[in-house]
C-alpha positions in Angstrom: 85.8 97.7 91.3 86.7 98.8 87.8 88.8 102.0 87.3 87.1 103.9 90.3 89.1 104.7 93.4 88.0 102.8 96.5 88.7 103.4 100.3 87.9 99.8 101.5 90.0 97.9 104.0 93.1 96.0 103.4 93.7 92.4 104.8 97.2 91.1 105.7 97.7 87.5 105.5 100.5 85.8 107.5 101.4 82.2 107.2 103.3 81.2 110.4 104.7 78.4 112.3 104.5 78.8 116.0 105.3 76.5 118.9 104.0 78.7 121.7 101.4 80.9 120.1 103.5 84.0 121.2 106.4 84.2 118.6 106.4 82.8 115.1 108.5 82.4 112.0 107.0 82.5 108.5 106.4 79.6 106.3 106.5 79.4 102.5 103.1 79.0 100.9 102.4 77.9 97.2 101.8 81.4 95.6 99.9 80.2 92.4 97.6 77.7 94.2 97.0 78.8 97.8 97.5 82.6 97.9 96.0 83.5 94.6 93.0 81.7 95.4 92.8 83.0 99.0 93.3 86.7 97.8 90.7 86.4 95.0 88.1 84.9 97.2 88.6 87.6 100.0 88.4 90.5 97.6 85.4 89.1 95.8 83.5 87.7 98.7 84.2 89.9 101.8 82.4 93.3 101.6 84.5 96.3 102.2 87.9 94.7 101.3 89.8 95.8 98.2 93.2 94.4 98.7 95.1 91.5 100.3 98.7 91.7 101.5 101.1 88.9 102.2 103.3 89.6 105.3 106.4 87.4 105.1 108.6 89.3 107.8 109.2 86.9 110.8 108.6 88.0 114.3 111.7 89.0 116.2 112.7 87.1 119.4 111.0 90.0 121.3 108.0 90.3 119.0 104.8 88.6 118.9 102.5 87.1 116.2 100.5 90.1 116.1 101.1 93.0 113.5 103.8 95.2 115.2 
């Protein structure tokens, strides 16, 4: 993308551990091995995406896995 401004989409990645598919707690992922590769591949291979975020905030007891 160089130095030009882009208005493409953002993808949020959230690594979770869930027992019921409704609520979840975040899990640690190896940053240099897993997340760096994942974000680079998404940005370079998925058209229309220019940034990848890692969401580590756990869901509350009343929350769900979806972004709130």
